[in-house]
C-alpha positions, 0 to 999 in steps of 0.5 A: 424483691421478686417472688421466689428470689432468695437473698443472701444476708451477710452480717459482718463485724471485726471478728465474726464472733459477737455482734454479727453472730447476734445479728444473724440470730436475731434475723433468724428468730433465735432471739426474742424481739421484745424480751432481753434473753439470759446470758446463757441464751446469748452464749448458746448461739452457735459461733458466739465467742468461738471464732478466732483470727484464723476464721476471719474472712470465712463466710459462715452459713447460719441458717435460712430465715422465714422467707428462705433467705440465707443468713451468713456471718463473717469477720473482716477485721477493720477493713469492711471496704475490702470485703465489699470490694471482694464481693463485688469482684466475685459477683462480676467474675462469676456473673452472680447478681450483686443485688442478691447479696446484702452486706450488713455492717454490725460494728455501729452497734458494738459497745466498749464492753463488747470490744474489751470482752472480745479482745480478752476472750478471743485475742488473749484467750482469757475466756473466763474474764472476756466472755462474761464482759462481752456477753453483758455488752451484747445484752446491752447492745441487743436493742441496737442490734434488733433495730439494725436487723429490723431495718434490714428486713424491712428495707430489703425483704419487702422490695 
């Protein structure tokens, strides 16, 4: 990365409301790197368990990291290749260097509790059942999400 260059990190997952939100929060330093936070802290992350299917495809700005890079989230259902293709086409069409964007698929860190809890909470609107389940799943997946984000930051912010 050249001095003064600002990157755009876009964390993406199925719904854009659990794993990508958590990864963005880790990236931005809103969650601890060592300790596991309380369920209330996880549920207090902006956009956690709030996005619905009408929000899929909307890239949401989460904040700027310590290097002034921009961090975003997006839900892209089960088609990450479509998101990647659209971003490549937009980059080319608007003459925005493709290397300024970093797409990070957070789905490999998702566990079964997150999937079931997310479906219950977001799709079926059973928030009282789904949110505690997805929160427990997120806490269990947090070490994997932290490793993913650490890898992203080590590989892309230091180049």
